[in-house]
C-alpha positions, 0 to 999 in steps of 0.5 A: 500500500502506498504511503498516501492513499489520496484520502483519509483512511478511517480506522475504527477502534470502538470495539477495542479501545472504545470497550475500555470505557468504564462500564462499556464491556460488550459481549460477542453478539453486541460486538458483531452487531456493531461491526456489521453497522461499521461495515455499512458505515464504510470504515476502512479498518475495524479493530475488532478487539484484543484476542489475547485478552480473553477467550471471549474477545478471541471468539468475538474477533474470530466471529467478526472476521468470519461474518463481517467485511468480505473482499470489498468490506473493511479490513478486520484488525486485531491488537497484539502486544509485541510478544509472540503469544499475543501475535499468534493469538491475534493471527488465529483470531483474524485468520478467517477474514479475507482482508486482515491486519495484525496491529502490534505495539510497544511503548517508546517513551522513557517513562513507559520504558522505565516504569512499565516495561522496565526495558532499555531503549536498546532492548526495544530496538531489538524487540521491534523488528523481531516482532514485526517480522513474526507478525508479517509471517501471519499477515501481509498487512501489519501495523506497528504502534509506538505507544506513548509516542507523543511523550517519546524522544523524537530521535529514538522514535525515528529509529524505532519507526525505521526498523519497524518499516524495514521489518515489514510494517505497512502502517505506522501509528503515532499514538497520543496515548495519554491525551497530552499533546496540543495540535501544533506539537502533534503536527510538528511530530508528524512533520518531523517523522516525514522528514527524518525517517528515510523509509517513511514513503513505504508506510502510511502514517496513522494517528491515535489519540485520547481526549484528556484535554479535549484536543483529540479531534483538533490534534488529528486534523493538524496531523492530517495537514502534516501527512497523516493518512489514517485516523484511529477513532471511535463512535461517539468518542468513547474509550479509555478515560476521557475517550478517543477522537470521535469518528463522527466529528473527524469525518464531518470536519473533513466533509464540511471543510473540504475546501480547506483540507483539499490543498493538503492532499494536492487537490484543487480547493473545489475538488468534490471528491470526498476525503473519506469513504464513510457513508455519512448518512449512516452516522446517526444510526451507528451512534445510536446503536453504540450508545444503546449497546454500551449503555453510554448515553450521548450528551445532548450538546455532543457535536454531530450526534447530540440531541441538541446538535440541530436544535435551535432555541433562540428566537433569532436563530429560529428566524434565521433558519426559517429564512435560510438554514445556512444562516445557523447550520453548517451541516444538513441534518439529513447528511448524517442520517438524522430524520423523523422517519416513522416506519409503517409497521403496526399490529398487523405487520409480520416478522419479515417486515420487522426483521427487514427494518431491524437489519436496516438499523444495524441488527442481525438477530438470531431466530430466537432473538427475532421472535422475542423482539417481535413479541415486544414489538407487538406488545408496544404496538398495542400500547403506542399509536406510532412506532418509530425507528428509535422505538425499534432500536430501544426494544431490540437492543436488550435482545443482544445484550444478555444472551447467557444471562444468569438472572432473569426478571419475571415480576416487578410490582410496586406500591407507592404514594404520598401516604405509602412507603415505597414497596417492591415485590420482585421475582427472578429466576436463575440459570436452572429456572429456580424462581425466588421472590422477595419484598423490599422497602426503599426511598422510592419505587426504583430504590425499592426494586434495586434493594429487592434485587440485591437481596435476591442475587446476593451480588455486592455492588454500589449503584453509581449512576441512574439515568432515565430519558424519553426515547420519543415525544409523547405521554406514551413514549418508551423510557430508556434507563441506564444503570451503572454499578461498581464492584471491585473497582470495575464499572458495569452498565445495564440498559433497558426500555419500557413504557413503565420506567420502573420495569425498565429500571429493574431490567437495566439493573438485572442486565448490569448484575449479569455483566458483573457476574460474567466478568468474574470469569473473564481474564483482562489484559489492559494494553496501556498498563500491563507489562509486556514480556518479549518472549511469552 
């Protein structure tokens, strides 16, 4: 692959770095649903996970490699530390993909070398070519990352990059691992690499960055101006700590400001050719899918995909938009797929019609999940006059969230009022089908339900977040509830929707508890904190 593909390649790491968001752990079916939607979105590379981290992650990467992409679809990528065990595991997981990539990394900053790797610069210089060559023996497409590059000595960085390219790395990634740099500094770093690495023309320069100072998108755009041609980003900007550079913001910045960026690609300012291959009309749909499945609510004022991104409250703004939308809007909402689309489905609609619409929304359900989703659709159609895409997304998102749930909710009944103590009666069953019922009193109906569930499940936890929002307008709207629990320093999220917010809260709590239980059997490897051994 040539150094400059003539456009910006979009490398999506929602399923790997995005999953490192506290409480955002995804199961196999969820990862597959998101990967299929990312393929529809038109990203160039999907980093499907970290195969060596756990059996579950290995299985998810392998399933995505089998079912997503194809000859014309995105490259399926797996992450691996610079060790043989990691690389071999990654190679095995991505092997079914027609187009595949091994992404291996090692730290290059002195602070990481001293305190994390406990290795010298010389040792790293020996490891890099050996591990890149080993990765190359499994895949022609190898990407190498210099972890914490933004805080690395540039001269040492140049040496590492030169060795990685010589060993066969076709993409060199420059991460701002801790969100430390500023746009001008990052631009200078990319420019310096282009000028000082003699074989840089043999590789594509990529960037990865975190948003700890709120500068990730600005840093990336400056990197593009200085020769970066791959951007590693996530949907809704989710990810470790303050998150990653947001895919939707980067893509739309390059779309809206194409005249400004075109000259940096050797084009005329007026060249109409898009700078990315992303299908922008799929952005809103993808954002909602990721938000639903991760339980991470998008802030209302979030650029491009926030609920208020295209809302106008000021009378002056409203008057201007009514006269000409360009007065206060730089993006047409339809460009990112935002519409008030109401599907013509109702009580008499069949499974095939519901399935077809769900597939358009990014869900590919099994027969069993479709049957359950269809039953919920019919139940909602009896209670709600108009069914929107948002309603469908809400009622089906749970179907792929807990495929192997330990606890299942059967009954929720509450009594409360000005003269009553809020009391909840709850019935659940375990994996063996044994039912248990208990009663609890709380400060409110939701608190009573949660206390009852704690008594029934005996899973210690701390509820740290409870949020509820309306899916659509109207008194009959679904209420979406997101709950986050903390246990042993880890955060687990649960999400549910129902016309009864108390029922939705109970189901969301059960979903979070099921994630908590599942995590006890999952080995976790954190690519930014774990020690890398060269010869695992």
